[in-house]
Structure formats: structure tokens, C-alpha cells
N, C-alpha and C positions, 0 to 999 in steps of 0.2 A: 539360440539367441531369443530372448523374450520379445513378444509382440507388444508394441506400444501404440497408443492412439493419440492424436493431437486433440486439443480442446475443441477445434472446429469439427473434427471427426465425431467426437462425443456429442456435440450439439446437433449435428446432422442426424446421427443415430437416434438421439433422444426425441427429435421431432417426429419420428415415426414409430415410437415405442408403445408397447402395451405396458401396463403396470409392472408386470413381472420383468420385462426387459429393462424398464426404467430402474428398477432396484438393482439389476445387474450392472447397469452403467454407472450408478452411484458407487457401487463397489469398485468398479474398474477405475473410475476417476480417483477415488481415495487411494487405491493401490498405486496408480501412476505417481501421485504426489507424495506418497509415503517415503520414498527414498530420495526426495528432493531436499537439498540442504535448506536450512532456515532462510526463508525468503522475506520474513518480516510480517507485517500486518497485511492481510488480504482484504482490500476494500471491496472489490467485486470484479467479475469478468476478467480475471487475470491480472489486475493491477495490484502491485505490492509496494509497500512503503517500509523502509527499514532505517533506523538511526544507526550510523556507524560510530565506531569508538571515538573518533575525533570530533563528533558533533555534526558531521555532514549527514545528509539524508539521501538515501538511494531510492529511486523510483524505478520499478521495472514493470514491463508488461510481458506476461508469460503466455505462451500457447503450449500447453502440455509442459514438457520439460525444456522447451526452447525459449530463450529470451528474444522477444520481438524488438523491444527497444529498452534502453537503459539511460538514465540521467542521474547525475550526482550533484546535489546542491550544497554549497557551503552553508554554514549555520545562519549567516546574515541574510542570504537569499531566501532560505527556508522561512525565517521569521517574516520577511517581507511578503512571501506568498501567503502565509497564514493570516497576517494582518490584512492583506488586500482582499481576501475572500470573507473576512468577518463582516458582520452586519454594519459595523461602523466604518468600514473601509480602512485604508492605510493612511495613517498620519504618524507623527512622531510618537504619540502616546500608545497607539495600538501596536506599532512596531516594537516598542520597548517592552510591552506586555507579552507579546508573542516571543520575543527574545528571552524574557525572563522565564516563561514556561518551558521553552526549549532548553534553557540552561540549567534546569533542575529545580527551579523554585516551584513551590506549590501554587495553586490557584489563588489563594488568599494573598500570598506575597506578590504574585504577579499583578494582581488588581491594585495593590498599593503603590505600584511604580508611578512616580510623578512625571509631569511633563518637563521637569527641570533638566 
């Protein structure tokens, strides 16, 4: 059975690494994740975001190959999240723009969405 190491284990080992060992841990981490199915966009530190076929968005926090937590947001909730963290905050206009972007419209089309 192959040996696997968790992300926390890699981080602990990395904290006491020499440059040569650090290169080995980079290789080990790539090897561990190589046979992991498509997790989507990796933001950082094990947080992954993936658009599902029906427009929902799956958010996962991974530690190595293990899912620590998982949430699935419907497309309207996701548009609300995106609008609420935008610099303008969430209102009807920013929600509809986020909804348009998520729905497959380009940025220029989404920016043309009116408040009507």
C-alpha cells in the first residue's frame, strides 16, 4: 500500500526543511494530488471551487486527499455571495450582474445589465 501524507504533515515537514528536502516535499505534494479527481479551481490552502453542470457551485476544503468540509450553493446564492463581496456590495444591480456572469454572459454583457 502506498504511503500518503496529509497536507498538515507536509506543512509540518516543510517547516523544518532544507532546500533539498523542500524540493522533495514539492514532488510529494504533486504526486499526492496527481491522482485526485478534478477538484476545480484551487484558491489556496486546500480551498477548491467548482461549477457543477446545473450551475451550482461546490466549495471544498481538502487536506491531502480528504475532504474536510464541503458546501454546494445554488446559482442564486452564489450570485449573492459574489455580489456581496464586490466593492459595491450587494444590491439588485450587482446581484443581477453577478448572476449574468455566472450564467455565461461575458463581462461586457454583464455590465450592461440594467436595474430594471
